[in-house]
Backbone as a chain_set.jsonl record, in Angstrom:
{"seq": "MKMEDVYSKLPILETDRLILRKISLDDLYDMHTYCSNEEVARYCTWNKHESLADTEEFVRFILNKYELDQYALWGIENKETGTLIGTIDFVHWQPKQQIAEIGYAISQAYWGRGIVTEAAKAVITFGFEVMDLVRIQAKCLIENVGSARVMEKVGMSYEGLIRKGLLIKGTHHDLKSYSILREEYKQVI", "coords": {"N": [[0.391, -1.384, 0.305], [0.816, 2.638, -0.686], [2.139, 4.969, 0.676], [0.094, 7.63, 0.381], [-2.257, 6.185, -0.466], [-1.941, 4.493, 2.316], [-2.703, 7.213, 4.379], [-4.849, 9.015, 3.279], [-6.35, 7.157, 3.578], [-6.691, 5.926, 6.341], [-8.08, 3.254, 7.684], [-10.478, 2.218, 10.132], [-9.084, 0.252, 12.753], [-10.307, -2.478, 14.388], [-10.347, -4.34, 17.869], [-11.168, -6.621, 20.606], [-11.387, -5.074, 22.608], [-10.729, -3.391, 21.809], [-11.413, 0.692, 20.287], [-10.271, 1.166, 17.255], [-9.196, 4.285, 15.52], [-9.977, 7.482, 13.908], [-8.634, 10.682, 14.866], [-10.865, 13.464, 16.083], [-12.166, 16.576, 16.468], [-13.821, 16.038, 18.539], [-12.814, 14.808, 20.892], [-11.762, 16.224, 21.951], [-12.107, 17.102, 24.858], [-11.386, 14.261, 26.233], [-8.878, 13.435, 25.449], [-7.518, 15.282, 26.714], [-7.513, 15.084, 29.317], [-5.804, 12.75, 29.827], [-3.317, 13.336, 28.536], [-2.778, 15.922, 30.7], [-2.003, 14.853, 32.67], [1.306, 14.461, 34.96], [2.448, 12.326, 34.729], [1.641, 10.37, 32.477], [2.998, 12.627, 30.575], [5.695, 12.754, 30.847], [7.273, 9.913, 29.746], [7.001, 10.765, 26.788], [7.157, 12.687, 24.418], [6.531, 15.166, 24.157], [5.656, 17.855, 25.855], [3.168, 17.932, 29.37], [-0.293, 18.766, 28.658], [-1.175, 21.691, 29.267], [-2.887, 23.644, 29.115], [-6.698, 23.476, 28.521], [-6.109, 24.403, 25.536], [-4.092, 24.331, 24.755], [-3.974, 21.24, 23.932], [-6.473, 21.118, 22.333], [-4.967, 22.836, 20.365], [-3.289, 20.403, 19.785], [-4.459, 19.027, 19.219], [-6.006, 19.772, 16.714], [-3.366, 20.477, 14.969], [-3.23, 17.319, 14.64], [-6.023, 17.62, 12.519], [-4.915, 19.216, 10.531], [-3.196, 17.224, 9.627], [-4.513, 14.948, 8.541], [-5.575, 16.116, 6.494], [-4.403, 16.312, 5.666], [-3.138, 14.087, 4.122], [-1.021, 13.689, 5.856], [-0.013, 11.879, 7.617], [-0.4, 9.45, 10.041], [-2.142, 8.25, 13.031], [-3.611, 6.405, 15.091], [-6.27, 7.146, 17.774], [-7.515, 5.278, 20.636], [-10.191, 4.368, 21.38], [-12.282, 2.916, 24.492], [-14.031, 0.609, 23.958], [-16.687, -0.116, 25.343], [-17.267, 2.506, 27.106], [-16.075, 4.814, 24.928], [-14.879, 6.384, 24.818], [-12.074, 7.771, 25.161], [-9.114, 6.839, 24.966], [-6.253, 6.933, 24.711], [-3.341, 7.078, 21.892], [-2.043, 5.818, 19.229], [0.906, 5.069, 16.563], [2.071, 4.804, 12.99], [5.455, 6.796, 13.903], [7.663, 7.137, 12.706], [7.766, 5.984, 9.279], [8.857, 4.128, 6.286], [8.579, 4.141, 3.217], [9.695, 3.276, 1.05], [11.837, 1.675, 2.123], [10.551, -0.098, 3.6], [9.983, -0.083, 6.79], [9.09, 0.743, 9.43], [8.431, 2.483, 12.585], [6.845, 2.438, 16.08], [3.967, 4.663, 17.763], [2.774, 4.958, 21.037], [0.277, 6.678, 23.453], [-1.041, 6.195, 26.436], [-4.121, 7.36, 28.626], [-3.349, 6.854, 32.058], [-4.483, 5.821, 33.098], [-5.22, 3.852, 32.39], [-2.926, 1.599, 33.153], [-1.656, -1.035, 32.724], [-3.115, -2.782, 31.693], [-2.899, -4.261, 29.999], [-3.954, -2.568, 27.48], [-2.6, -1.244, 25.45], [-0.946, -2.912, 24.597], [-2.446, -4.845, 23.453], [-3.981, -2.489, 21.002], [-1.217, -2.633, 19.576], [-1.352, -4.587, 19.164], [-2.538, -5.076, 17.05], [-1.877, -3.038, 15.197], [0.492, -3.253, 14.257], [-0.423, -5.672, 13.383], [-1.868, -4.708, 11.144], [0.572, -2.872, 9.718], [1.527, -5.504, 8.495], [0.381, -6.989, 6.922], [-1.249, -4.677, 5.333], [0.725, -2.422, 5.131], [2.361, -4.044, 4.207], [5.184, -4.382, 4.743], [8.538, -4.434, 6.491], [9.543, -4.507, 8.877], [9.282, -3.889, 12.472], [10.169, -0.971, 14.757], [10.538, -0.331, 18.056], [11.039, 2.737, 20.737], [11.192, 3.077, 23.535], [12.246, 5.069, 26.544], [14.362, 3.99, 29.288], [13.853, 4.272, 31.563], [11.447, 3.862, 31.246], [9.356, 0.431, 32.048], [7.073, -0.635, 31.688], [6.589, 0.824, 29.514], [8.439, -0.687, 27.7], [7.743, -2.903, 28.887], [4.937, -4.588, 26.92], [6.619, -4.071, 24.189], [8.31, -6.254, 24.435], [5.49, -7.958, 25.014], [4.738, -8.048, 22.02], [5.518, -9.399, 20.581], [8.185, -8.655, 20.323], [11.928, -8.583, 19.331], [14.141, -7.835, 22.053], [16.861, -5.342, 20.845], [18.734, -3.921, 21.693], [21.157, -1.178, 23.55], [20.617, 2.043, 22.949], [22.568, 4.793, 23.405], [22.297, 7.833, 25.148], [20.147, 8.74, 22.423], [17.651, 10.139, 22.552], [16.594, 13.483, 21.819], [15.197, 14.862, 24.946], [12.621, 17.461, 26.926], [15.033, 18.491, 26.737], [17.219, 16.658, 27.677], [19.669, 14.394, 27.13], [18.578, 11.15, 26.42], [18.311, 7.878, 26.795], [18.255, 5.504, 24.61], [16.541, 1.968, 24.648], [15.928, -0.315, 22.058], [13.755, -2.084, 20.787], [12.583, -5.091, 18.094], [10.274, -6.143, 15.093], [10.129, -8.847, 12.911], [8.843, -8.762, 9.615], [8.445, -12.411, 9.394], [8.557, -13.053, 11.777], [6.275, -12.558, 13.548], [3.585, -14.227, 12.779], [4.338, -15.409, 14.793], [3.988, -14.815, 17.109], [1.67, -13.0, 17.391]], "CA": [[0.271, 0.363, -0.072], [1.056, 3.367, -1.251], [1.97, 6.571, 1.489], [-0.862, 8.991, 0.935], [-3.219, 5.707, 0.644], [-2.343, 4.499, 4.307], [-3.014, 8.798, 5.548], [-5.479, 9.268, 3.37], [-7.608, 6.08, 3.442], [-6.039, 5.86, 7.718], [-9.062, 2.299, 8.068], [-10.961, 2.244, 11.487], [-8.64, -1.046, 13.653], [-11.338, -3.12, 16.109], [-10.378, -5.429, 18.206], [-12.43, -6.768, 21.644], [-11.666, -3.945, 23.948], [-11.185, -1.184, 21.522], [-11.484, 0.284, 18.267], [-8.761, 2.612, 16.741], [-9.743, 5.371, 14.602], [-8.612, 8.192, 13.451], [-9.361, 11.342, 16.325], [-12.009, 14.734, 15.792], [-12.426, 17.912, 17.841], [-15.327, 15.856, 20.153], [-12.452, 13.995, 21.26], [-10.721, 17.082, 22.725], [-11.735, 16.5, 26.57], [-11.211, 13.071, 26.312], [-8.006, 13.449, 25.224], [-7.558, 16.209, 27.865], [-7.619, 14.629, 30.048], [-4.43, 11.85, 29.566], [-2.1, 14.695, 28.192], [-2.425, 16.915, 31.702], [-1.241, 13.947, 33.347], [2.308, 14.683, 33.987], [2.803, 10.546, 34.603], [1.605, 10.694, 30.706], [3.439, 12.698, 29.775], [7.01, 12.45, 31.708], [8.007, 9.332, 28.636], [6.962, 11.38, 25.62], [8.633, 14.181, 23.762], [5.615, 16.52, 24.287], [5.001, 18.679, 27.699], [2.268, 17.881, 29.515], [-1.005, 19.843, 27.719], [-1.217, 22.858, 30.815], [-4.556, 24.151, 29.622], [-7.364, 22.622, 27.17], [-6.806, 25.631, 24.758], [-2.751, 22.978, 24.534], [-5.022, 20.322, 23.457], [-6.752, 21.943, 21.318], [-3.679, 22.698, 19.832], [-2.857, 19.718, 19.187], [-6.307, 18.223, 18.029], [-6.091, 20.994, 15.408], [-2.763, 19.649, 14.448], [-4.116, 16.296, 13.956], [-6.865, 17.143, 12.338], [-4.885, 19.465, 9.952], [-2.306, 16.913, 9.033], [-4.914, 14.279, 7.628], [-6.631, 16.866, 5.757], [-2.958, 16.947, 4.332], [-3.039, 12.198, 3.825], [-0.266, 13.049, 6.271], [-0.254, 11.407, 9.407], [-1.803, 7.584, 10.66], [-2.052, 8.049, 13.942], [-5.263, 6.205, 15.309], [-7.616, 7.151, 18.999], [-7.233, 3.988, 21.307], [-11.891, 4.405, 21.991], [-12.981, 2.079, 25.02], [-15.762, 0.475, 23.361], [-17.319, -0.015, 26.741], [-17.932, 4.069, 27.382], [-16.787, 5.395, 23.898], [-13.982, 7.062, 25.432], [-10.541, 8.241, 23.894], [-8.191, 7.039, 26.437], [-4.983, 7.576, 23.957], [-2.997, 7.365, 20.661], [-1.352, 5.129, 18.338], [0.256, 5.813, 14.773], [3.478, 5.242, 13.417], [6.071, 7.489, 14.322], [8.826, 7.131, 11.92], [8.099, 5.219, 8.228], [10.503, 4.621, 5.145], [8.276, 3.31, 2.096], [10.744, 2.53, 0.357], [12.673, 0.588, 2.99], [8.886, -1.244, 3.77], [9.761, -0.274, 7.803], [8.215, 2.109, 10.194], [8.536, 2.092, 14.083], [5.293, 2.817, 15.981], [4.701, 5.179, 18.869], [1.732, 5.291, 21.661], [0.969, 7.322, 24.769], [-2.435, 5.937, 27.121], [-3.989, 7.411, 30.166], [-2.507, 6.478, 33.39], [-5.72, 4.921, 34.869], [-5.314, 2.028, 31.677], [-1.875, 1.183, 31.772], [-1.224, -2.717, 33.583], [-4.01, -3.847, 31.883], [-3.352, -4.094, 28.687], [-4.768, -1.752, 26.605], [-1.636, -1.082, 24.77], [-0.718, -4.24, 23.81], [-3.876, -5.136, 22.219], [-4.08, -1.839, 20.382], [-0.098, -2.344, 19.018], [-0.949, -6.363, 17.744], [-4.284, -4.942, 15.525], [-1.292, -1.694, 14.134], [1.87, -4.508, 13.617], [-1.328, -6.58, 11.879], [-2.078, -3.71, 9.381], [1.7, -2.798, 8.766], [3.205, -6.444, 8.01], [-0.198, -7.333, 6.016], [-1.589, -4.544, 4.639], [1.648, -1.872, 4.549], [3.902, -4.496, 3.092], [5.652, -4.057, 6.152], [9.005, -6.045, 6.904], [9.845, -4.417, 9.589], [8.007, -2.355, 12.605], [10.663, -1.782, 15.498], [9.745, 0.498, 18.604], [11.658, 2.417, 21.602], [11.45, 3.81, 24.786], [12.941, 5.728, 27.394], [15.039, 2.932, 29.656], [13.513, 3.857, 32.529], [9.525, 3.271, 30.993], [9.691, -0.263, 32.309], [5.479, -0.68, 30.574], [6.444, -0.033, 27.322], [9.271, -1.744, 27.111], [6.486, -4.577, 28.904], [4.277, -4.196, 25.518], [7.059, -4.446, 23.296], [8.133, -8.109, 24.803], [4.324, -9.198, 25.474], [3.4, -8.061, 20.939], [6.705, -10.652, 20.385], [9.585, -7.744, 20.365], [12.753, -8.874, 20.068], [15.191, -6.845, 22.243], [17.964, -5.307, 20.062], [19.946, -2.917, 22.819], [20.241, 0.144, 24.321], [21.12, 3.561, 22.649], [22.624, 5.745, 24.346], [21.413, 9.33, 24.289], [19.623, 8.586, 21.394], [17.171, 11.427, 22.001], [16.961, 14.834, 23.472], [13.822, 15.163, 25.645], [12.745, 18.221, 27.132], [16.272, 19.168, 27.322], [17.682, 15.556, 28.304], [19.123, 13.55, 26.43], [18.294, 9.69, 27.158], [19.197, 6.186, 27.101], [16.981, 3.988, 24.409], [16.237, 0.963, 24.211], [15.276, -0.448, 20.985], [13.626, -2.879, 19.517], [11.716, -4.741, 16.027], [9.883, -7.094, 14.951], [9.963, -8.858, 10.934], [7.133, -10.099, 9.582], [8.201, -13.963, 9.563], [7.652, -13.805, 13.426], [4.814, -12.058, 13.995], [2.459, -14.136, 13.401], [4.072, -16.826, 15.707], [3.794, -13.924, 17.994], [0.498, -12.125, 17.19]], "C": [[0.936, 1.241, -0.134], [1.257, 4.064, 0.247], [0.453, 6.644, 2.148], [-1.59, 7.192, 0.374], [-3.653, 5.383, 2.109], [-2.649, 5.042, 4.9], [-4.542, 8.163, 4.625], [-7.235, 8.27, 3.423], [-7.416, 5.084, 5.192], [-7.519, 4.563, 8.075], [-9.252, 2.511, 9.397], [-9.991, 0.151, 11.727], [-9.373, -1.477, 14.849], [-10.603, -3.808, 16.325], [-11.147, -6.118, 19.557], [-12.41, -5.746, 22.327], [-11.619, -2.472, 23.276], [-11.098, -1.037, 20.304], [-10.661, 1.823, 18.048], [-9.282, 3.35, 15.769], [-9.279, 7.38, 14.463], [-9.723, 9.189, 14.978], [-9.862, 12.922, 15.68], [-12.288, 15.066, 17.185], [-13.212, 16.829, 19.001], [-14.221, 15.232, 20.78], [-11.494, 14.709, 22.091], [-10.888, 17.27, 24.621], [-11.335, 15.064, 27.007], [-9.443, 12.497, 26.885], [-6.922, 14.228, 26.321], [-6.267, 15.717, 28.377], [-5.819, 14.026, 30.707], [-2.683, 13.066, 28.989], [-1.801, 15.573, 29.155], [-1.819, 16.047, 31.86], [-0.022, 14.469, 33.166], [2.904, 13.474, 34.164], [2.982, 10.456, 33.042], [2.992, 10.929, 30.36], [5.351, 12.932, 29.997], [7.456, 10.975, 30.073], [7.642, 9.789, 27.765], [7.842, 12.689, 25.442], [8.025, 15.361, 24.249], [5.01, 16.95, 26.125], [4.067, 18.166, 27.684], [1.66, 19.288, 28.864], [-1.396, 21.025, 29.542], [-2.157, 23.634, 30.627], [-5.075, 23.032, 28.179], [-7.224, 23.328, 25.77], [-4.96, 24.662, 23.654], [-3.092, 22.001, 23.431], [-5.948, 20.053, 22.022], [-6.223, 21.925, 20.135], [-3.265, 21.523, 18.762], [-3.635, 18.861, 18.287], [-6.24, 18.54, 16.543], [-4.412, 20.118, 14.057], [-2.716, 18.238, 13.569], [-4.541, 16.401, 12.853], [-5.695, 17.879, 10.356], [-4.015, 18.458, 9.21], [-3.132, 15.242, 8.102], [-5.273, 14.896, 6.82], [-4.942, 16.701, 4.054], [-2.371, 15.481, 3.681], [-1.547, 12.976, 4.131], [0.641, 11.893, 6.952], [-1.39, 9.702, 9.318], [-1.298, 7.712, 11.803], [-4.075, 7.963, 14.391], [-5.699, 7.163, 16.436], [-7.427, 6.155, 19.384], [-8.964, 4.934, 21.261], [-11.291, 3.273, 23.354], [-13.528, 1.649, 24.891], [-16.165, 0.507, 24.361], [-17.86, 1.477, 26.924], [-17.163, 4.582, 26.188], [-15.626, 6.58, 24.209], [-12.515, 7.057, 24.699], [-9.657, 7.838, 25.28], [-7.042, 6.849, 26.177], [-5.067, 7.474, 22.625], [-2.381, 5.913, 20.272], [-0.733, 5.088, 17.009], [2.06, 4.941, 15.351], [4.516, 6.722, 12.467], [7.176, 7.567, 13.015], [8.292, 5.667, 10.377], [8.589, 4.945, 7.219], [9.407, 3.408, 4.305], [9.229, 2.311, 1.292], [11.71, 1.018, 0.794], [12.301, -0.532, 3.743], [9.603, -1.321, 6.107], [9.158, 1.033, 8.744], [8.568, 1.701, 11.814], [6.937, 3.33, 14.473], [5.009, 3.558, 18.14], [3.321, 5.114, 19.972], [1.469, 6.282, 22.486], [-0.75, 6.683, 25.308], [-2.05, 6.507, 28.548], [-3.467, 6.28, 30.377], [-3.61, 4.914, 34.198], [-5.925, 3.481, 33.323], [-4.224, 1.176, 31.628], [-2.014, 0.291, 33.758], [-1.976, -2.677, 32.342], [-4.392, -4.663, 29.523], [-3.664, -3.543, 27.147], [-3.324, -1.863, 24.717], [-1.343, -2.187, 23.827], [-1.376, -4.701, 22.815], [-3.594, -4.119, 20.919], [-2.92, -1.554, 19.557], [-0.124, -3.782, 18.195], [-1.336, -5.66, 16.391], [-3.054, -3.976, 14.184], [-0.22, -2.612, 13.423], [1.422, -5.379, 12.442], [-1.266, -5.65, 10.385], [-0.635, -3.441, 8.953], [2.199, -3.382, 8.274], [1.597, -7.05, 6.847], [-1.044, -6.314, 4.903], [-0.121, -2.522, 3.851], [2.987, -2.563, 3.984], [5.249, -4.312, 4.149], [6.892, -5.06, 6.327], [9.919, -6.12, 7.951], [9.736, -3.77, 10.994], [8.909, -2.571, 13.718], [9.65, -0.457, 16.261], [10.885, 1.127, 19.828], [11.51, 3.179, 22.469], [12.546, 3.892, 25.559], [13.546, 4.318, 28.081], [13.978, 2.882, 31.271], [11.384, 3.599, 32.613], [9.731, 1.819, 30.973], [7.973, -1.194, 31.672], [5.44, -0.844, 30.212], [6.898, -0.263, 26.792], [8.41, -3.426, 28.174], [5.798, -5.085, 27.222], [5.776, -4.241, 24.456], [7.385, -6.075, 23.635], [6.927, -8.587, 24.522], [3.934, -9.522, 23.002], [4.573, -8.81, 20.735], [8.475, -9.699, 19.81], [10.529, -8.33, 20.168], [14.009, -7.528, 20.546], [16.695, -6.492, 21.285], [19.232, -4.292, 20.748], [19.79, -1.353, 23.348], [21.014, 1.308, 23.35], [21.505, 4.536, 23.416], [22.066, 6.552, 23.962], [21.276, 9.352, 23.115], [18.648, 9.458, 21.796], [17.305, 11.948, 22.95], [15.347, 15.075, 23.606], [13.757, 16.136, 26.515], [14.204, 19.008, 27.899], [17.197, 18.707, 28.124], [18.071, 14.926, 27.121], [19.794, 11.671, 27.395], [18.545, 8.519, 25.928], [17.765, 5.672, 26.148], [16.868, 3.251, 24.797], [16.181, 0.147, 22.837], [14.641, -2.149, 21.492], [12.346, -3.595, 18.659], [11.689, -6.681, 16.64], [9.788, -7.419, 13.844], [8.833, -9.785, 11.556], [6.935, -11.253, 9.703], [8.527, -13.765, 10.729], [6.861, -13.046, 13.675], [3.698, -12.671, 14.164], [2.944, -15.6, 14.078], [3.812, -15.806, 16.711], [2.21, -13.715, 18.244], [-0.79, -13.072, 16.788]], "O": [[2.029, 0.992, 0.375], [0.444, 3.661, 1.078], [-0.135, 6.287, 3.169], [-1.249, 6.575, 1.383], [-4.645, 5.603, 2.804], [-3.036, 4.614, 5.988], [-5.211, 7.209, 5.023], [-8.439, 8.514, 3.354], [-7.828, 3.933, 5.334], [-8.206, 5.074, 8.96], [-8.296, 2.99, 10.007], [-10.255, -0.844, 11.052], [-9.209, -1.057, 15.995], [-9.914, -4.228, 15.395], [-12.322, -6.014, 19.205], [-13.499, -5.37, 22.762], [-11.979, -1.332, 23.569], [-10.866, -1.85, 19.409], [-10.581, 2.959, 18.516], [-10.027, 2.687, 15.046], [-8.41, 8.107, 14.945], [-10.702, 8.875, 15.655], [-9.163, 13.449, 14.814], [-12.495, 14.524, 18.271], [-13.074, 16.971, 20.216], [-14.775, 14.827, 21.801], [-10.626, 14.175, 22.781], [-9.979, 17.506, 25.417], [-10.979, 14.847, 28.166], [-8.962, 11.819, 27.793], [-5.804, 13.825, 26.642], [-5.048, 15.755, 28.209], [-5.03, 14.511, 31.518], [-1.485, 13.23, 29.218], [-0.76, 16.206, 28.976], [-0.769, 16.093, 31.219], [0.32, 14.919, 32.072], [4.055, 13.441, 33.727], [4.055, 10.459, 32.439], [3.873, 10.139, 30.021], [6.052, 13.296, 29.053], [8.155, 11.569, 29.252], [8.0, 8.86, 27.041], [8.718, 13.333, 26.018], [8.624, 16.353, 24.665], [4.323, 16.487, 27.036], [3.604, 17.751, 26.622], [2.246, 20.336, 28.592], [-1.834, 20.686, 30.642], [-2.53, 24.372, 31.54], [-4.491, 22.313, 27.369], [-8.005, 23.015, 24.871], [-4.801, 24.493, 22.445], [-2.606, 21.971, 22.3], [-6.027, 19.203, 21.136], [-6.617, 21.345, 19.123], [-3.025, 21.56, 17.556], [-3.522, 18.293, 17.201], [-6.37, 17.833, 15.543], [-4.437, 19.556, 12.962], [-2.365, 18.035, 12.406], [-4.035, 15.736, 11.949], [-5.729, 17.234, 9.307], [-3.974, 18.713, 8.006], [-2.511, 14.58, 7.271], [-5.456, 14.139, 5.867], [-4.664, 16.816, 2.861], [-1.41, 15.49, 2.912], [-0.775, 13.077, 3.177], [1.698, 11.316, 6.695], [-2.421, 9.231, 8.838], [-0.114, 7.405, 11.947], [-5.079, 8.658, 14.239], [-5.481, 8.311, 16.05], [-6.973, 5.509, 18.44], [-8.896, 6.153, 21.108], [-10.14, 2.838, 23.325], [-14.348, 1.86, 25.785], [-16.064, 1.695, 24.666], [-19.087, 1.558, 26.864], [-17.917, 5.55, 26.082], [-15.737, 7.679, 23.665], [-12.111, 6.323, 23.798], [-9.609, 8.454, 26.345], [-6.36, 6.547, 27.156], [-6.11, 7.617, 21.987], [-2.309, 5.003, 21.099], [-1.552, 5.065, 16.09], [2.721, 4.665, 16.352], [4.473, 7.285, 11.374], [7.091, 8.669, 12.474], [8.528, 4.484, 10.622], [9.114, 6.017, 6.915], [9.355, 2.209, 4.58], [9.356, 1.106, 1.072], [12.066, -0.021, 0.239], [12.933, -1.441, 4.281], [9.636, -2.408, 6.684], [8.905, 2.173, 8.357], [8.961, 0.567, 12.089], [6.34, 4.236, 13.891], [5.511, 3.197, 19.204], [2.423, 5.384, 19.174], [2.398, 7.09, 22.487], [-1.637, 6.766, 24.459], [-1.054, 6.482, 29.272], [-3.184, 5.277, 29.722], [-3.607, 3.959, 34.974], [-6.626, 2.471, 33.376], [-4.079, 0.296, 30.779], [-2.228, 0.585, 34.934], [-1.1, -2.418, 31.517], [-5.163, -5.069, 28.655], [-3.583, -4.079, 26.042], [-3.333, -2.326, 23.576], [-1.492, -2.266, 22.608], [-1.052, -4.918, 21.648], [-3.096, -4.598, 19.9], [-3.008, -0.584, 18.804], [0.522, -4.15, 17.214], [-0.838, -5.62, 15.266], [-3.123, -4.038, 12.957], [-0.108, -2.681, 12.199], [1.946, -5.743, 11.389], [-0.867, -5.801, 9.231], [-0.429, -3.745, 7.778], [3.139, -3.016, 7.569], [2.001, -7.609, 5.827], [-1.473, -6.778, 3.846], [-0.124, -1.882, 2.8], [4.054, -2.123, 3.556], [6.345, -4.035, 3.66], [6.669, -6.271, 6.343], [10.741, -7.005, 8.192], [10.247, -2.661, 10.833], [8.985, -3.732, 14.123], [8.699, 0.165, 15.787], [11.743, 0.291, 20.112], [11.762, 4.329, 22.11], [13.552, 3.186, 25.49], [13.225, 3.337, 27.41], [13.539, 1.901, 31.87], [10.535, 3.342, 33.467], [10.315, 1.495, 29.939], [8.015, -2.363, 31.289], [4.903, -1.844, 29.738], [6.659, -0.339, 25.586], [8.62, -4.628, 28.012], [6.352, -5.952, 26.546], [5.308, -4.953, 23.567], [6.74, -6.985, 23.114], [6.911, -9.601, 23.824], [3.324, -10.474, 22.516], [3.373, -8.608, 20.547], [9.453, -10.09, 19.173], [10.447, -9.219, 21.016], [14.546, -6.673, 19.843], [17.515, -7.389, 21.091], [20.355, -4.062, 20.299], [18.808, -0.626, 23.499], [22.221, 1.133, 23.177], [20.687, 5.13, 24.118], [21.409, 6.571, 22.921], [22.147, 9.929, 22.464], [18.668, 10.078, 20.733], [17.688, 11.712, 24.096], [14.526, 15.363, 22.735], [14.757, 16.115, 27.232], [14.406, 19.668, 28.919], [17.876, 19.339, 28.934], [17.299, 14.784, 26.173], [20.622, 11.264, 28.21], [18.831, 8.45, 24.732], [16.635, 5.489, 26.599], [17.107, 3.479, 25.983], [17.41, 0.114, 22.788], [15.049, -2.994, 22.289], [11.294, -2.98, 18.488], [12.159, -7.545, 17.38], [9.322, -6.496, 13.176], [8.35, -10.502, 12.432], [5.819, -11.671, 10.009], [9.131, -14.806, 10.986], [7.087, -12.963, 14.882], [2.853, -12.372, 15.008], [2.294, -16.644, 14.012], [2.999, -16.365, 17.447], [1.622, -14.228, 19.197], [-1.888, -12.56, 16.57]]}, "num_chains": 1, "name": "protein.A"}
């Protein structure tokens, strides 16, 4: 599938407990709930949202990227409540290399429930079966134990430490690097 097709036709993905879909302005308050949480923002590249206006600016940024067919970001909706509880996306995608990297953020109220693992499995399946990827990777700050555990649960292999691999909020951080290959994923997902 071509890059522009994925971006312009970003499909709804459904799992047992979740609907992965495009973000809308209706998600503003739900998104603000978790984006304004210091603990959620601690492991992310973005700063905690200080106001609803910060979240609205971010949502409008996402909507603009959708309109320009430049973004493959899914909102993670709890099927039972209809609440937006996080996001997951391909933060980097190299179509010619058939490689992509996933990233995610989830409301602290849903940590430890297997939600991100469930969403990541759906996105990984989409990546290999629809986008024709050969490799999907992910990285996390070394202190983000929960994120590292998600990567392991979706069948990714630990590849090593990237020393001072990312500048976040004025500090260089060491990262753990993980990946899964197309030929491996059907054995674990």
